[in-house]
C-alpha positions as CSV (number, residue, x, y, z in Angstrom):
1,M,-0.3,-0.1,0.0
2,Y,1.1,3.5,-0.8
3,I,0.4,6.9,1.2
4,I,0.6,10.3,-0.2
5,K,-0.3,13.7,2.0
6,V,-1.5,16.4,0.1
7,K,-1.4,20.0,1.3
8,G,-4.5,21.9,1.4
9,I,-4.8,25.5,0.5
10,A,-6.9,28.3,1.9
11,K,-9.6,26.8,3.5
12,I,-9.3,23.2,2.0
13,P,-7.5,21.1,4.6
14,D,-4.5,18.7,4.3
15,Y,-5.8,15.1,3.0
16,V,-4.2,11.6,3.0
17,Q,-4.5,9.0,0.1
18,L,-4.0,5.5,0.5
19,R,-3.9,3.6,-2.5
20,D,-2.9,-0.2,-3.5
21,E,-0.1,-2.0,-5.4
22,K,-1.8,-0.8,-8.8
23,F,-2.4,2.4,-7.3
24,T,-6.0,2.4,-7.2
25,L,-7.6,4.7,-4.6
26,L,-8.4,2.9,-1.4
27,A,-9.1,5.8,0.8
28,Y,-9.0,9.5,0.9
29,F,-9.4,11.5,4.3
30,R,-8.6,14.7,6.4
31,V,-5.3,14.6,8.2
32,D,-7.2,15.5,11.4
33,R,-10.0,13.0,10.9
34,P,-9.1,9.4,9.9
35,D,-11.0,7.4,12.2
36,K,-13.8,6.1,9.9
37,S,-11.8,5.5,6.9
38,L,-9.3,3.7,8.5
39,E,-11.5,1.4,10.1
40,K,-13.5,0.9,7.1
41,L,-10.2,-0.6,5.7
42,G,-9.4,-2.7,8.5
43,F,-6.7,-1.0,10.2
44,G,-8.5,0.6,13.3
45,D,-6.1,-1.4,15.2
46,K,-3.0,0.0,13.5
47,Q,-4.0,3.5,13.3
48,E,-1.7,5.2,15.8
49,K,1.0,4.0,14.0
50,I,-0.4,5.1,10.4
51,M,-1.0,8.4,12.0
52,K,2.5,8.9,13.3
53,M,3.9,8.1,9.9
54,I,1.3,10.4,8.2
55,N,2.3,13.3,10.7
56,E,6.2,12.8,9.8
57,L,5.5,12.4,6.2
58,P,6.4,15.4,3.6
59,F,3.6,16.6,1.8
60,G,3.5,15.4,-2.0
61,Q,5.8,12.3,-1.3
62,V,4.7,8.9,-2.2
63,T,5.8,6.7,0.5
64,K,5.2,2.6,0.6
65,L,3.3,1.6,3.8
66,D,4.4,-1.7,5.1
67,I,2.0,-2.9,7.9
């Protein structure tokens, strides 16, 4: 799975995209509200680890997420 952090502008907040190996969009959620999206994908138990990585990730960089 891949993760991309997208910088918002003006009134648009920062977002995160989660994509699979074929780069198909799995989830798209606000950085400050990941709860429902991660639970829907089955990562509710790994949310803390994923959010720590998201907070450290620079904007616009595609990063492989190994969970």
